C-alpha positions as CSV (number, residue, x, y, z in Angstrom):
1,X,14.4,0.7,-1.9
2,X,12.3,1.9,-4.9
3,X,15.0,0.9,-7.4
4,X,15.3,-2.6,-5.8
5,X,11.6,-3.0,-5.9
6,X,11.2,-1.8,-9.5
7,X,14.1,-4.0,-10.7
8,X,13.0,-7.2,-8.9
9,X,9.2,-6.9,-9.2
10,X,8.5,-5.3,-12.6
11,X,4.9,-6.5,-12.8
12,X,4.0,-4.5,-9.6
13,X,5.5,-1.1,-10.2
14,X,2.3,0.8,-11.1
15,X,0.0,0.1,-8.2
16,X,0.6,-1.6,-4.9
17,X,0.5,-1.3,-1.2
18,X,4.0,-1.8,-0.1
19,X,4.1,-5.2,1.6
20,X,6.5,-6.5,4.3
21,X,6.7,-3.3,6.3
22,X,7.8,-4.4,9.8
23,X,6.2,-2.4,12.6
24,X,6.4,-2.6,16.4
25,X,3.6,-0.2,17.3
26,X,-0.2,-0.6,16.8
27,X,-0.3,1.9,14.1
28,X,2.4,3.6,12.1
29,X,2.3,6.3,9.3
30,X,5.0,5.3,6.9
31,X,6.9,7.5,4.5
32,X,9.4,5.7,2.2
33,X,11.8,8.1,0.4
34,X,13.5,7.9,-3.0
35,X,17.3,8.3,-2.9
36,X,16.7,12.0,-3.6
37,X,14.7,12.4,-0.4
38,X,11.4,13.0,-2.2
39,X,8.6,10.7,-0.9
40,X,8.0,7.5,-2.9
41,X,5.3,6.0,-0.9
42,X,3.2,6.9,2.2
43,X,0.4,5.5,4.2
44,X,-0.9,4.0,7.4
45,X,0.0,0.4,8.5
46,X,-1.6,-1.5,11.4
47,X,-0.1,-4.2,13.4
48,X,-2.5,-7.2,13.8
49,X,-2.1,-9.1,17.1
50,X,1.5,-10.4,17.5
51,X,2.5,-10.2,13.9
52,X,5.2,-7.6,13.1
53,X,4.3,-7.2,9.4
54,X,2.0,-4.2,9.1
55,X,-1.1,-4.3,7.0
56,X,-2.1,-1.3,4.9
57,X,-5.2,0.6,6.0
58,X,-6.8,3.7,4.8
59,X,-5.5,5.9,2.0
60,X,-2.0,5.0,0.6
61,X,-0.2,7.1,-1.9
62,X,2.7,6.5,-4.2
63,X,4.6,9.2,-6.1
64,X,6.8,9.5,-9.2
65,X,10.5,10.6,-8.8
66,X,9.4,14.1,-10.0
67,X,7.1,14.4,-7.0
68,X,3.8,13.9,-9.0
69,X,1.2,11.5,-7.6
70,X,1.4,8.0,-9.1
71,X,-1.4,6.1,-7.2
72,X,-4.1,6.7,-4.6
73,X,-5.3,3.5,-3.0
74,X,-7.9,2.9,-0.3
75,X,-7.4,-0.2,1.9
76,X,-9.5,-1.8,4.6
77,X,-8.3,-4.3,7.2
78,X,-10.4,-7.5,7.8
79,X,-10.2,-10.1,10.5
80,X,-10.5,-13.9,9.8
81,X,-11.0,-16.5,12.6
82,X,-8.9,-19.7,12.4
83,X,-9.2,-23.1,14.0
84,X,-7.4,-22.8,17.3
85,X,-9.3,-19.8,18.5
86,X,-6.7,-17.6,16.6
87,X,-7.6,-14.6,14.5
88,X,-5.7,-13.5,11.5
89,X,-6.4,-10.9,8.9
90,X,-5.4,-9.0,5.9
91,X,-6.0,-5.9,3.8
92,X,-8.1,-5.5,0.7
93,X,-8.8,-2.6,-1.7
94,X,-11.9,-0.9,-0.5
95,X,-13.0,2.3,-2.1
96,X,-11.6,4.6,-4.8
97,X,-8.4,3.6,-6.6
98,X,-6.7,6.0,-9.0
99,X,-3.6,5.9,-11.2
100,X,-2.0,9.0,-12.7
101,X,0.7,9.6,-15.4
102,X,4.0,11.3,-14.6
103,X,2.6,14.8,-15.2
104,X,-0.5,14.5,-13.0
105,X,-3.2,13.4,-15.5
106,X,-5.6,10.7,-14.2
107,X,-5.4,7.6,-16.4
108,X,-7.4,5.1,-14.3
109,X,-10.2,5.6,-11.8
110,X,-12.4,2.9,-10.3
111,X,-13.8,1.6,-7.1
112,X,-13.2,-1.7,-5.3
113,X,-15.3,-3.4,-2.7
114,X,-13.0,-5.5,-0.5
115,X,-11.0,-6.8,-3.5
116,X,-7.4,-8.0,-3.8
117,X,-5.2,-5.9,-6.1
118,X,-4.8,-7.7,-9.5
119,X,-3.2,-5.5,-12.1
């Protein structure tokens, strides 16, 4: 999965909350491995109402293939009412956001307040 993602979405390989994770429980802690078995990405996803696509919530982390931390992201779920008495939602960056190089040095550190990720 990481190689497919990197090859098909080259603009989003540095920082992201992995989208499109399908869950069937209210809350799931997800760990996505590299082919080697080392963790590539981990974090909590919440199911909102009857949608099966999970939304990132809380601290999400991604790692380089060597096991070093790549990103630390903080996400917060929000709810949005729609016309037919339906409620939808999404996740936005909310809190500290950090990017590291492949040997563990912090190269970017900022804070977001309910912001979409644009890098």
